[in-house]
PDB file of N, CA, C and O in Angstrom:
ATOM      1  N   UNK A   1     -14.370 -11.319  32.713  1.00  0.00           N
ATOM      2  CA  UNK A   1     -13.638 -10.104  32.003  1.00  0.00           C
ATOM      3  C   UNK A   1     -14.816  -9.400  31.383  1.00  0.00           C
ATOM      4  O   UNK A   1     -15.780  -9.971  30.873  1.00  0.00           O
ATOM      5  N   UNK A   2     -14.616  -7.938  31.493  1.00  0.00           N
ATOM      6  CA  UNK A   2     -15.467  -6.904  31.106  1.00  0.00           C
ATOM      7  C   UNK A   2     -15.168  -6.571  29.467  1.00  0.00           C
ATOM      8  O   UNK A   2     -14.085  -6.496  28.886  1.00  0.00           O
ATOM      9  N   UNK A   3     -16.636  -6.390  28.915  1.00  0.00           N
ATOM     10  CA  UNK A   3     -16.578  -5.959  27.555  1.00  0.00           C
ATOM     11  C   UNK A   3     -15.432  -5.101  26.745  1.00  0.00           C
ATOM     12  O   UNK A   3     -14.977  -5.275  25.614  1.00  0.00           O
ATOM     13  N   UNK A   4     -15.116  -4.047  27.806  1.00  0.00           N
ATOM     14  CA  UNK A   4     -14.217  -3.052  27.295  1.00  0.00           C
ATOM     15  C   UNK A   4     -12.908  -3.549  27.026  1.00  0.00           C
ATOM     16  O   UNK A   4     -12.151  -3.115  26.158  1.00  0.00           O
ATOM     17  N   UNK A   5     -12.640  -4.667  27.975  1.00  0.00           N
ATOM     18  CA  UNK A   5     -11.263  -5.008  27.828  1.00  0.00           C
ATOM     19  C   UNK A   5     -11.184  -6.174  26.695  1.00  0.00           C
ATOM     20  O   UNK A   5     -10.102  -6.419  26.162  1.00  0.00           O
ATOM     21  N   UNK A   6     -12.237  -6.808  26.382  1.00  0.00           N
ATOM     22  CA  UNK A   6     -12.043  -7.936  25.520  1.00  0.00           C
ATOM     23  C   UNK A   6     -12.269  -7.101  23.977  1.00  0.00           C
ATOM     24  O   UNK A   6     -11.488  -7.346  23.058  1.00  0.00           O
ATOM     25  N   UNK A   7     -13.066  -6.401  23.848  1.00  0.00           N
ATOM     26  CA  UNK A   7     -13.078  -5.486  22.636  1.00  0.00           C
ATOM     27  C   UNK A   7     -11.963  -4.817  22.154  1.00  0.00           C
ATOM     28  O   UNK A   7     -11.591  -4.945  20.987  1.00  0.00           O
ATOM     29  N   UNK A   8     -11.339  -4.033  23.057  1.00  0.00           N
ATOM     30  CA  UNK A   8     -10.210  -3.200  22.962  1.00  0.00           C
ATOM     31  C   UNK A   8      -9.011  -4.301  22.719  1.00  0.00           C
ATOM     32  O   UNK A   8      -8.191  -4.146  21.813  1.00  0.00           O
ATOM     33  N   UNK A   9      -8.990  -5.276  23.494  1.00  0.00           N
ATOM     34  CA  UNK A   9      -7.901  -6.116  23.285  1.00  0.00           C
ATOM     35  C   UNK A   9      -7.928  -6.901  21.723  1.00  0.00           C
ATOM     36  O   UNK A   9      -6.891  -7.147  21.106  1.00  0.00           O
ATOM     37  N   UNK A  10      -9.118  -7.192  21.288  1.00  0.00           N
ATOM     38  CA  UNK A  10      -9.125  -7.878  20.164  1.00  0.00           C
ATOM     39  C   UNK A  10      -8.572  -6.949  19.190  1.00  0.00           C
ATOM     40  O   UNK A  10      -7.624  -7.366  18.524  1.00  0.00           O
ATOM     41  N   UNK A  11      -9.064  -5.557  18.949  1.00  0.00           N
ATOM     42  CA  UNK A  11      -8.727  -4.662  17.959  1.00  0.00           C
ATOM     43  C   UNK A  11      -7.087  -4.512  18.024  1.00  0.00           C
ATOM     44  O   UNK A  11      -6.357  -4.587  17.036  1.00  0.00           O
ATOM     45  N   UNK A  12      -6.682  -4.302  19.271  1.00  0.00           N
ATOM     46  CA  UNK A  12      -5.253  -4.069  19.581  1.00  0.00           C
ATOM     47  C   UNK A  12      -4.423  -5.068  19.119  1.00  0.00           C
ATOM     48  O   UNK A  12      -3.391  -4.751  18.527  1.00  0.00           O
ATOM     49  N   UNK A  13      -4.825  -6.680  19.366  1.00  0.00           N
ATOM     50  CA  UNK A  13      -4.011  -7.615  18.868  1.00  0.00           C
ATOM     51  C   UNK A  13      -4.211  -7.819  17.211  1.00  0.00           C
ATOM     52  O   UNK A  13      -3.354  -8.364  16.515  1.00  0.00           O
ATOM     53  N   UNK A  14      -5.318  -7.362  16.761  1.00  0.00           N
ATOM     54  CA  UNK A  14      -5.223  -7.200  15.192  1.00  0.00           C
ATOM     55  C   UNK A  14      -4.418  -6.339  14.788  1.00  0.00           C
ATOM     56  O   UNK A  14      -3.748  -6.641  13.801  1.00  0.00           O
ATOM     57  N   UNK A  15      -4.243  -5.136  15.347  1.00  0.00           N
ATOM     58  CA  UNK A  15      -3.428  -4.205  14.892  1.00  0.00           C
ATOM     59  C   UNK A  15      -1.886  -4.637  14.945  1.00  0.00           C
ATOM     60  O   UNK A  15      -1.040  -4.249  14.138  1.00  0.00           O
ATOM     61  N   UNK A  16      -1.653  -5.504  16.024  1.00  0.00           N
ATOM     62  CA  UNK A  16      -0.236  -5.987  16.353  1.00  0.00           C
ATOM     63  C   UNK A  16       0.064  -7.032  15.015  1.00  0.00           C
ATOM     64  O   UNK A  16       1.124  -7.135  14.398  1.00  0.00           O
ATOM     65  N   UNK A  17      -1.057  -7.677  14.806  1.00  0.00           N
ATOM     66  CA  UNK A  17      -0.692  -8.739  13.507  1.00  0.00           C
ATOM     67  C   UNK A  17      -0.663  -7.939  12.326  1.00  0.00           C
ATOM     68  O   UNK A  17       0.164  -8.244  11.466  1.00  0.00           O
ATOM     69  N   UNK A  18      -1.286  -7.142  12.169  1.00  0.00           N
ATOM     70  CA  UNK A  18      -1.151  -6.290  10.808  1.00  0.00           C
ATOM     71  C   UNK A  18       0.228  -5.496  10.853  1.00  0.00           C
ATOM     72  O   UNK A  18       0.807  -5.251   9.795  1.00  0.00           O
ATOM     73  N   UNK A  19       0.718  -5.120  11.991  1.00  0.00           N
ATOM     74  CA  UNK A  19       1.993  -4.400  11.788  1.00  0.00           C
ATOM     75  C   UNK A  19       3.001  -5.395  11.827  1.00  0.00           C
ATOM     76  O   UNK A  19       4.091  -5.020  11.396  1.00  0.00           O
ATOM     77  N   UNK A  20       2.931  -6.518  12.214  1.00  0.00           N
ATOM     78  CA  UNK A  20       3.744  -7.589  12.086  1.00  0.00           C
ATOM     79  C   UNK A  20       3.861  -7.966  10.661  1.00  0.00           C
ATOM     80  O   UNK A  20       5.017  -8.094  10.257  1.00  0.00           O
ATOM     81  N   UNK A  21       3.006  -8.150   9.904  1.00  0.00           N
ATOM     82  CA  UNK A  21       2.718  -8.371   8.346  1.00  0.00           C
ATOM     83  C   UNK A  21       3.358  -7.308   7.828  1.00  0.00           C
ATOM     84  O   UNK A  21       4.328  -7.673   7.163  1.00  0.00           O
ATOM     85  N   UNK A  22       3.201  -6.054   7.863  1.00  0.00           N
ATOM     86  CA  UNK A  22       3.744  -4.963   7.504  1.00  0.00           C
ATOM     87  C   UNK A  22       5.469  -4.937   7.440  1.00  0.00           C
ATOM     88  O   UNK A  22       6.144  -4.604   6.467  1.00  0.00           O
ATOM     89  N   UNK A  23       5.950  -5.381   8.752  1.00  0.00           N
ATOM     90  CA  UNK A  23       7.327  -5.303   8.759  1.00  0.00           C
ATOM     91  C   UNK A  23       7.769  -6.546   7.895  1.00  0.00           C
ATOM     92  O   UNK A  23       8.736  -6.320   7.167  1.00  0.00           O
ATOM     93  N   UNK A  24       7.292  -7.690   7.847  1.00  0.00           N
ATOM     94  CA  UNK A  24       7.767  -8.955   7.023  1.00  0.00           C
ATOM     95  C   UNK A  24       7.703  -8.684   5.540  1.00  0.00           C
ATOM     96  O   UNK A  24       8.542  -9.151   4.770  1.00  0.00           O
ATOM     97  N   UNK A  25       6.633  -7.874   5.122  1.00  0.00           N
ATOM     98  CA  UNK A  25       6.407  -7.449   3.768  1.00  0.00           C
ATOM     99  C   UNK A  25       7.599  -6.383   3.459  1.00  0.00           C
ATOM    100  O   UNK A  25       8.112  -6.373   2.340  1.00  0.00           O
ATOM    101  N   UNK A  26       7.981  -5.581   4.370  1.00  0.00           N
ATOM    102  CA  UNK A  26       8.960  -4.581   4.346  1.00  0.00           C
ATOM    103  C   UNK A  26      10.348  -5.156   3.944  1.00  0.00           C
ATOM    104  O   UNK A  26      11.087  -4.747   3.049  1.00  0.00           O
ATOM    105  N   UNK A  27      10.552  -6.259   4.855  1.00  0.00           N
ATOM    106  CA  UNK A  27      11.883  -6.965   4.757  1.00  0.00           C
ATOM    107  C   UNK A  27      11.886  -7.708   3.644  1.00  0.00           C
ATOM    108  O   UNK A  27      13.026  -7.971   3.263  1.00  0.00           O
ATOM    109  N   UNK A  28      10.690  -8.310   2.731  1.00  0.00           N
ATOM    110  CA  UNK A  28      10.765  -9.250   1.667  1.00  0.00           C
ATOM    111  C   UNK A  28      11.208  -8.042   0.561  1.00  0.00           C
ATOM    112  O   UNK A  28      12.160  -8.178  -0.208  1.00  0.00           O
ATOM    113  N   UNK A  29      10.341  -6.825   0.619  1.00  0.00           N
ATOM    114  CA  UNK A  29      10.416  -5.866  -0.548  1.00  0.00           C
ATOM    115  C   UNK A  29      12.037  -5.516  -0.448  1.00  0.00           C
ATOM    116  O   UNK A  29      12.579  -5.329  -1.537  1.00  0.00           O
ATOM    117  N   UNK A  30      12.801  -5.417   0.633  1.00  0.00           N
ATOM    118  CA  UNK A  30      14.185  -5.072   0.507  1.00  0.00           C
ATOM    119  C   UNK A  30      15.061  -6.193  -0.132  1.00  0.00           C
ATOM    120  O   UNK A  30      16.152  -5.982  -0.662  1.00  0.00           O
ATOM    121  N   UNK A  31      14.421  -7.476  -0.013  1.00  0.00           N
ATOM    122  CA  UNK A  31      15.441  -8.405  -0.781  1.00  0.00           C
ATOM    123  C   UNK A  31      15.230  -8.244  -2.283  1.00  0.00           C
ATOM    124  O   UNK A  31      16.040  -8.741  -3.064  1.00  0.00           O
ATOM    125  N   UNK A  32      14.059  -7.495  -2.753  1.00  0.00           N
ATOM    126  CA  UNK A  32      14.135  -7.442  -4.490  1.00  0.00           C
ATOM    127  C   UNK A  32      14.384  -5.967  -4.609  1.00  0.00           C
ATOM    128  O   UNK A  32      13.494  -5.244  -5.057  1.00  0.00           O
ATOM    129  N   UNK A  33      15.609  -5.450  -4.212  1.00  0.00           N
ATOM    130  CA  UNK A  33      15.997  -4.171  -4.745  1.00  0.00           C
ATOM    131  C   UNK A  33      16.926  -4.634  -6.062  1.00  0.00           C
ATOM    132  O   UNK A  33      17.545  -5.696  -6.124  1.00  0.00           O
ATOM    133  N   UNK A  34      16.888  -3.651  -7.054  1.00  0.00           N
ATOM    134  CA  UNK A  34      17.477  -3.779  -8.418  1.00  0.00           C
ATOM    135  C   UNK A  34      19.035  -3.977  -8.021  1.00  0.00           C
ATOM    136  O   UNK A  34      19.493  -3.536  -6.966  1.00  0.00           O
ATOM    137  N   UNK A  35      19.777  -4.664  -8.947  1.00  0.00           N
ATOM    138  CA  UNK A  35      21.172  -4.832  -8.609  1.00  0.00           C
ATOM    139  C   UNK A  35      21.988  -3.438  -8.559  1.00  0.00           C
ATOM    140  O   UNK A  35      21.782  -2.460  -9.278  1.00  0.00           O
ATOM    141  N   UNK A  36      22.789  -3.547  -7.726  1.00  0.00           N
ATOM    142  CA  UNK A  36      23.667  -2.533  -7.269  1.00  0.00           C
ATOM    143  C   UNK A  36      23.059  -1.334  -6.522  1.00  0.00           C
ATOM    144  O   UNK A  36      23.700  -0.292  -6.381  1.00  0.00           O
ATOM    145  N   UNK A  37      21.724  -1.507  -6.011  1.00  0.00           N
ATOM    146  CA  UNK A  37      21.063  -0.651  -5.124  1.00  0.00           C
ATOM    147  C   UNK A  37      21.135  -1.091  -3.663  1.00  0.00           C
ATOM    148  O   UNK A  37      20.641  -2.124  -3.210  1.00  0.00           O
ATOM    149  N   UNK A  38      21.779  -0.216  -3.026  1.00  0.00           N
ATOM    150  CA  UNK A  38      22.022  -0.455  -1.445  1.00  0.00           C
ATOM    151  C   UNK A  38      20.765  -0.218  -0.652  1.00  0.00           C
ATOM    152  O   UNK A  38      19.838   0.511  -1.003  1.00  0.00           O
ATOM    153  N   UNK A  39      20.849  -0.983   0.560  1.00  0.00           N
ATOM    154  CA  UNK A  39      19.782  -0.696   1.561  1.00  0.00           C
ATOM    155  C   UNK A  39      19.633   0.734   1.870  1.00  0.00           C
ATOM    156  O   UNK A  39      18.554   1.327   1.881  1.00  0.00           O
ATOM    157  N   UNK A  40      20.912   1.311   2.147  1.00  0.00           N
ATOM    158  CA  UNK A  40      20.823   2.863   2.544  1.00  0.00           C
ATOM    159  C   UNK A  40      20.387   3.798   1.419  1.00  0.00           C
ATOM    160  O   UNK A  40      19.901   4.905   1.651  1.00  0.00           O
ATOM    161  N   UNK A  41      20.607   3.243   0.018  1.00  0.00           N
ATOM    162  CA  UNK A  41      20.126   4.205  -1.059  1.00  0.00           C
ATOM    163  C   UNK A  41      18.709   4.224  -1.268  1.00  0.00           C
ATOM    164  O   UNK A  41      18.163   5.071  -1.974  1.00  0.00           O
ATOM    165  N   UNK A  42      17.943   3.062  -0.508  1.00  0.00           N
ATOM    166  CA  UNK A  42      16.459   2.967  -0.731  1.00  0.00           C
ATOM    167  C   UNK A  42      16.002   3.794   0.784  1.00  0.00           C
ATOM    168  O   UNK A  42      15.342   4.834   0.794  1.00  0.00           O
ATOM    169  N   UNK A  43      16.436   3.185   1.851  1.00  0.00           N
ATOM    170  CA  UNK A  43      15.947   3.624   3.078  1.00  0.00           C
ATOM    171  C   UNK A  43      16.174   5.029   3.573  1.00  0.00           C
ATOM    172  O   UNK A  43      15.360   5.561   4.329  1.00  0.00           O
ATOM    173  N   UNK A  44      17.470   5.754   3.082  1.00  0.00           N
ATOM    174  CA  UNK A  44      17.217   7.104   3.631  1.00  0.00           C
ATOM    175  C   UNK A  44      16.926   8.077   2.447  1.00  0.00           C
ATOM    176  O   UNK A  44      17.475   9.179   2.479  1.00  0.00           O
ATOM    177  N   UNK A  45      16.223   7.805   1.555  1.00  0.00           N
ATOM    178  CA  UNK A  45      15.676   8.837   0.557  1.00  0.00           C
ATOM    179  C   UNK A  45      14.555   9.542   1.297  1.00  0.00           C
ATOM    180  O   UNK A  45      14.038   9.135   2.338  1.00  0.00           O
ATOM    181  N   UNK A  46      14.258  10.588   0.672  1.00  0.00           N
ATOM    182  CA  UNK A  46      13.062  11.587   1.338  1.00  0.00           C
ATOM    183  C   UNK A  46      11.668  10.929   0.987  1.00  0.00           C
ATOM    184  O   UNK A  46      10.669  10.930   1.707  1.00  0.00           O
ATOM    185  N   UNK A  47      11.815  10.339  -0.335  1.00  0.00           N
ATOM    186  CA  UNK A  47      10.563   9.636  -0.719  1.00  0.00           C
ATOM    187  C   UNK A  47      10.286   8.190  -0.286  1.00  0.00           C
ATOM    188  O   UNK A  47       9.237   7.565  -0.439  1.00  0.00           O
ATOM    189  N   UNK A  48      11.585   7.725   0.363  1.00  0.00           N
ATOM    190  CA  UNK A  48      11.340   6.209   1.040  1.00  0.00           C
ATOM    191  C   UNK A  48      11.401   5.123  -0.100  1.00  0.00           C
ATOM    192  O   UNK A  48      11.147   3.947   0.159  1.00  0.00           O
ATOM    193  N   UNK A  49      11.816   5.629  -1.637  1.00  0.00           N
ATOM    194  CA  UNK A  49      11.942   4.678  -2.569  1.00  0.00           C
ATOM    195  C   UNK A  49      10.396   4.280  -2.864  1.00  0.00           C
ATOM    196  O   UNK A  49      10.167   3.166  -3.335  1.00  0.00           O
ATOM    197  N   UNK A  50       9.358   5.159  -2.597  1.00  0.00           N
ATOM    198  CA  UNK A  50       7.996   4.667  -3.005  1.00  0.00           C
ATOM    199  C   UNK A  50       7.775   4.545  -4.243  1.00  0.00           C
ATOM    200  O   UNK A  50       7.899   5.579  -4.899  1.00  0.00           O
ATOM    201  N   UNK A  51       7.403   3.347  -4.939  1.00  0.00           N
ATOM    202  CA  UNK A  51       7.016   3.041  -6.264  1.00  0.00           C
ATOM    203  C   UNK A  51       8.038   3.498  -7.144  1.00  0.00           C
ATOM    204  O   UNK A  51       7.645   4.340  -7.952  1.00  0.00           O
ATOM    205  N   UNK A  52       9.182   3.196  -7.211  1.00  0.00           N
ATOM    206  CA  UNK A  52      10.269   3.519  -7.741  1.00  0.00           C
ATOM    207  C   UNK A  52      10.965   2.324  -8.639  1.00  0.00           C
ATOM    208  O   UNK A  52      11.959   1.677  -8.308  1.00  0.00           O
ATOM    209  N   UNK A  53      10.339   2.211  -9.635  1.00  0.00           N
ATOM    210  CA  UNK A  53      10.953   1.022 -10.294  1.00  0.00           C
ATOM    211  C   UNK A  53      12.691   0.747 -10.560  1.00  0.00           C
ATOM    212  O   UNK A  53      13.260  -0.333 -10.720  1.00  0.00           O
ATOM    213  N   UNK A  54      13.233   2.042 -10.541  1.00  0.00           N
ATOM    214  CA  UNK A  54      14.559   1.994 -10.659  1.00  0.00           C
ATOM    215  C   UNK A  54      15.455   1.460  -9.457  1.00  0.00           C
ATOM    216  O   UNK A  54      16.659   1.205  -9.495  1.00  0.00           O
ATOM    217  N   UNK A  55      14.456   1.337  -8.228  1.00  0.00           N
ATOM    218  CA  UNK A  55      15.004   0.965  -7.249  1.00  0.00           C
ATOM    219  C   UNK A  55      14.679  -0.561  -6.582  1.00  0.00           C
ATOM    220  O   UNK A  55      15.436  -1.227  -5.876  1.00  0.00           O
ATOM    221  N   UNK A  56      13.316  -0.896  -7.034  1.00  0.00           N
ATOM    222  CA  UNK A  56      12.935  -2.332  -6.801  1.00  0.00           C
ATOM    223  C   UNK A  56      12.465  -2.988  -8.180  1.00  0.00           C
ATOM    224  O   UNK A  56      12.264  -2.383  -9.233  1.00  0.00           O
ATOM    225  N   UNK A  57      12.351  -4.185  -7.975  1.00  0.00           N
ATOM    226  CA  UNK A  57      12.028  -5.129  -9.043  1.00  0.00           C
ATOM    227  C   UNK A  57      10.434  -4.955  -9.100  1.00  0.00           C
ATOM    228  O   UNK A  57       9.996  -4.293  -8.159  1.00  0.00           O
ATOM    229  N   UNK A  58       9.566  -5.377  -9.937  1.00  0.00           N
ATOM    230  CA  UNK A  58       8.212  -5.579  -9.885  1.00  0.00           C
ATOM    231  C   UNK A  58       7.799  -6.508  -8.528  1.00  0.00           C
ATOM    232  O   UNK A  58       6.829  -6.216  -7.828  1.00  0.00           O
ATOM    233  N   UNK A  59       8.301  -7.172  -8.374  1.00  0.00           N
ATOM    234  CA  UNK A  59       8.004  -8.177  -7.074  1.00  0.00           C
ATOM    235  C   UNK A  59       8.257  -7.254  -5.783  1.00  0.00           C
ATOM    236  O   UNK A  59       7.539  -7.318  -4.785  1.00  0.00           O
ATOM    237  N   UNK A  60       9.186  -6.523  -5.892  1.00  0.00           N
ATOM    238  CA  UNK A  60       9.518  -5.640  -4.539  1.00  0.00           C
ATOM    239  C   UNK A  60       8.542  -4.728  -4.520  1.00  0.00           C
ATOM    240  O   UNK A  60       8.106  -4.458  -3.401  1.00  0.00           O
ATOM    241  N   UNK A  61       8.005  -4.092  -5.573  1.00  0.00           N
ATOM    242  CA  UNK A  61       7.063  -2.976  -5.671  1.00  0.00           C
ATOM    243  C   UNK A  61       5.828  -3.547  -5.220  1.00  0.00           C
ATOM    244  O   UNK A  61       5.119  -2.744  -4.614  1.00  0.00           O
ATOM    245  N   UNK A  62       5.298  -4.883  -5.361  1.00  0.00           N
ATOM    246  CA  UNK A  62       4.256  -5.534  -4.920  1.00  0.00           C
ATOM    247  C   UNK A  62       4.266  -5.823  -3.410  1.00  0.00           C
ATOM    248  O   UNK A  62       3.227  -5.797  -2.750  1.00  0.00           O
ATOM    249  N   UNK A  63       5.578  -6.122  -2.839  1.00  0.00           N
ATOM    250  CA  UNK A  63       5.701  -6.256  -1.418  1.00  0.00           C
ATOM    251  C   UNK A  63       5.578  -4.978  -0.886  1.00  0.00           C
ATOM    252  O   UNK A  63       4.835  -4.872   0.089  1.00  0.00           O
ATOM    253  N   UNK A  64       6.211  -3.855  -1.357  1.00  0.00           N
ATOM    254  CA  UNK A  64       5.827  -2.419  -1.079  1.00  0.00           C
ATOM    255  C   UNK A  64       4.464  -1.999  -0.707  1.00  0.00           C
ATOM    256  O   UNK A  64       4.122  -1.648   0.423  1.00  0.00           O
ATOM    257  N   UNK A  65       3.680  -2.067  -1.802  1.00  0.00           N
ATOM    258  CA  UNK A  65       2.106  -2.070  -1.800  1.00  0.00           C
ATOM    259  C   UNK A  65       1.559  -2.819  -0.585  1.00  0.00           C
ATOM    260  O   UNK A  65       0.924  -2.202   0.270  1.00  0.00           O
ATOM    261  N   UNK A  66       1.771  -4.042  -0.489  1.00  0.00           N
ATOM    262  CA  UNK A  66       1.555  -4.892   0.380  1.00  0.00           C
ATOM    263  C   UNK A  66       1.808  -4.432   1.922  1.00  0.00           C
ATOM    264  O   UNK A  66       0.957  -4.552   2.803  1.00  0.00           O
ATOM    265  N   UNK A  67       2.936  -3.961   2.086  1.00  0.00           N
ATOM    266  CA  UNK A  67       3.670  -3.461   3.441  1.00  0.00           C
ATOM    267  C   UNK A  67       2.775  -2.088   3.748  1.00  0.00           C
ATOM    268  O   UNK A  67       2.579  -1.812   4.931  1.00  0.00           O
ATOM    269  N   UNK A  68       2.305  -1.346   2.864  1.00  0.00           N
ATOM    270  CA  UNK A  68       1.653  -0.084   2.898  1.00  0.00           C
ATOM    271  C   UNK A  68       0.426  -0.451   3.268  1.00  0.00           C
ATOM    272  O   UNK A  68       0.028   0.105   4.291  1.00  0.00           O
ATOM    273  N   UNK A  69      -0.456  -1.370   2.657  1.00  0.00           N
ATOM    274  CA  UNK A  69      -1.934  -1.768   3.057  1.00  0.00           C
ATOM    275  C   UNK A  69      -1.845  -2.354   4.516  1.00  0.00           C
ATOM    276  O   UNK A  69      -2.784  -2.047   5.249  1.00  0.00           O
ATOM    277  N   UNK A  70      -0.890  -3.124   5.030  1.00  0.00           N
ATOM    278  CA  UNK A  70      -0.772  -3.756   6.344  1.00  0.00           C
ATOM    279  C   UNK A  70      -0.341  -2.554   7.316  1.00  0.00           C
ATOM    280  O   UNK A  70      -0.798  -2.530   8.459  1.00  0.00           O
ATOM    281  N   UNK A  71       0.407  -1.706   6.933  1.00  0.00           N
ATOM    282  CA  UNK A  71       0.764  -0.668   7.977  1.00  0.00           C
ATOM    283  C   UNK A  71      -0.495   0.209   8.101  1.00  0.00           C
ATOM    284  O   UNK A  71      -0.702   0.592   9.253  1.00  0.00           O
ATOM    285  N   UNK A  72      -1.346   0.597   7.211  1.00  0.00           N
ATOM    286  CA  UNK A  72      -2.463   1.558   7.500  1.00  0.00           C
ATOM    287  C   UNK A  72      -3.454   0.727   7.959  1.00  0.00           C
ATOM    288  O   UNK A  72      -4.336   1.370   8.529  1.00  0.00           O
ATOM    289  N   UNK A  73      -3.680  -0.669   7.921  1.00  0.00           N
ATOM    290  CA  UNK A  73      -4.702  -1.395   8.689  1.00  0.00           C
ATOM    291  C   UNK A  73      -4.245  -1.509  10.163  1.00  0.00           C
ATOM    292  O   UNK A  73      -5.071  -1.430  11.073  1.00  0.00           O
ATOM    293  N   UNK A  74      -3.019  -1.682  10.379  1.00  0.00           N
ATOM    294  CA  UNK A  74      -2.500  -1.513  11.614  1.00  0.00           C
ATOM    295  C   UNK A  74      -2.981  -0.266  12.358  1.00  0.00           C
ATOM    296  O   UNK A  74      -3.696  -0.321  13.359  1.00  0.00           O
ATOM    297  N   UNK A  75      -2.585   0.736  11.858  1.00  0.00           N
ATOM    298  CA  UNK A  75      -3.064   2.022  12.339  1.00  0.00           C
ATOM    299  C   UNK A  75      -4.720   2.137  12.625  1.00  0.00           C
ATOM    300  O   UNK A  75      -5.156   2.514  13.713  1.00  0.00           O
ATOM    301  N   UNK A  76      -5.449   1.817  11.663  1.00  0.00           N
ATOM    302  CA  UNK A  76      -6.765   1.745  11.870  1.00  0.00           C
ATOM    303  C   UNK A  76      -7.335   0.783  13.024  1.00  0.00           C
ATOM    304  O   UNK A  76      -8.369   0.969  13.667  1.00  0.00           O
ATOM    305  N   UNK A  77      -6.546  -0.153  13.129  1.00  0.00           N
ATOM    306  CA  UNK A  77      -7.169  -1.201  14.276  1.00  0.00           C
ATOM    307  C   UNK A  77      -6.666  -0.463  15.627  1.00  0.00           C
ATOM    308  O   UNK A  77      -7.365  -0.520  16.639  1.00  0.00           O
ATOM    309  N   UNK A  78      -5.509   0.189  15.613  1.00  0.00           N
ATOM    310  CA  UNK A  78      -4.854   0.629  16.874  1.00  0.00           C
ATOM    311  C   UNK A  78      -5.656   1.808  17.280  1.00  0.00           C
ATOM    312  O   UNK A  78      -5.720   2.076  18.480  1.00  0.00           O
ATOM    313  N   UNK A  79      -6.400   2.691  16.227  1.00  0.00           N
ATOM    314  CA  UNK A  79      -7.155   3.697  16.498  1.00  0.00           C
ATOM    315  C   UNK A  79      -8.604   3.390  16.919  1.00  0.00           C
ATOM    316  O   UNK A  79      -9.192   4.157  17.681  1.00  0.00           O
ATOM    317  N   UNK A  80      -9.254   2.147  16.374  1.00  0.00           N
ATOM    318  CA  UNK A  80     -10.282   1.795  16.807  1.00  0.00           C
ATOM    319  C   UNK A  80     -10.445   1.041  18.179  1.00  0.00           C
ATOM    320  O   UNK A  80     -11.481   0.944  18.837  1.00  0.00           O
ATOM    321  N   UNK A  81      -9.014   0.449  18.514  1.00  0.00           N
ATOM    322  CA  UNK A  81      -8.994  -0.035  19.932  1.00  0.00           C
ATOM    323  C   UNK A  81      -8.857   1.063  20.925  1.00  0.00           C
ATOM    324  O   UNK A  81      -9.066   0.753  22.098  1.00  0.00           O
ATOM    325  N   UNK A  82      -8.548   2.270  20.659  1.00  0.00           N
ATOM    326  CA  UNK A  82      -8.361   3.448  21.397  1.00  0.00           C
ATOM    327  C   UNK A  82      -9.658   3.873  21.554  1.00  0.00           C
ATOM    328  O   UNK A  82     -10.042   4.078  22.705  1.00  0.00           O
ATOM    329  N   UNK A  83     -10.516   4.072  20.508  1.00  0.00           N
ATOM    330  CA  UNK A  83     -11.748   4.504  20.561  1.00  0.00           C
ATOM    331  C   UNK A  83     -12.607   3.763  21.207  1.00  0.00           C
ATOM    332  O   UNK A  83     -13.513   4.359  21.791  1.00  0.00           O
ATOM    333  N   UNK A  84     -12.565   2.504  21.266  1.00  0.00           N
ATOM    334  CA  UNK A  84     -13.394   1.591  21.928  1.00  0.00           C
ATOM    335  C   UNK A  84     -13.215   1.466  23.342  1.00  0.00           C
ATOM    336  O   UNK A  84     -14.170   1.342  24.109  1.00  0.00           O
ATOM    337  N   UNK A  85     -11.834   1.498  23.768  1.00  0.00           N
ATOM    338  CA  UNK A  85     -11.508   1.582  25.181  1.00  0.00           C
ATOM    339  C   UNK A  85     -12.278   3.048  25.487  1.00  0.00           C
ATOM    340  O   UNK A  85     -13.115   3.079  26.390  1.00  0.00           O
ATOM    341  N   UNK A  86     -12.048   3.963  24.902  1.00  0.00           N
ATOM    342  CA  UNK A  86     -12.757   5.262  25.587  1.00  0.00           C
ATOM    343  C   UNK A  86     -14.168   5.314  25.635  1.00  0.00           C
ATOM    344  O   UNK A  86     -14.784   5.931  26.504  1.00  0.00           O
ATOM    345  N   UNK A  87     -14.775   4.574  24.567  1.00  0.00           N
ATOM    346  CA  UNK A  87     -16.147   4.754  24.298  1.00  0.00           C
ATOM    347  C   UNK A  87     -16.997   3.838  25.231  1.00  0.00           C
ATOM    348  O   UNK A  87     -18.115   4.144  25.645  1.00  0.00           O
ATOM    349  N   UNK A  88     -16.261   2.544  25.546  1.00  0.00           N
ATOM    350  CA  UNK A  88     -16.731   1.600  26.456  1.00  0.00           C
ATOM    351  C   UNK A  88     -16.519   1.729  27.849  1.00  0.00           C
ATOM    352  O   UNK A  88     -16.919   0.888  28.655  1.00  0.00           O
ATOM    353  N   UNK A  89     -15.865   2.815  28.176  1.00  0.00           N
ATOM    354  CA  UNK A  89     -15.282   3.057  29.649  1.00  0.00           C
ATOM    355  C   UNK A  89     -16.445   3.471  30.609  1.00  0.00           C
ATOM    356  O   UNK A  89     -16.256   3.745  31.794  1.00  0.00           O
ATOM    357  N   UNK A  90     -17.522   3.490  30.065  1.00  0.00           N
ATOM    358  CA  UNK A  90     -18.753   3.987  30.760  1.00  0.00           C
ATOM    359  C   UNK A  90     -19.216   2.741  31.675  1.00  0.00           C
ATOM    360  O   UNK A  90     -20.218   2.833  32.383  1.00  0.00           O
TER     361      UNK A  90
END
């Protein structure tokens, strides 16, 4: 196997793992909505319910921050994978 494929695969796989963890954290966040707040009331907001204590419990907000960190990490890993594919193509 060549270096381009190995390096790119590593970063792409790391991005997939980070994205999976972001989705899991997002689902956990939804389980910690304040009483009476529906999934639709949170999901279809323009601001996405970001950091809104009237929508989520403190634990839900922690999951929200965790999901955000994993989502950004996934995007960075995928960008690095793309760049490594291009740069190692020589």
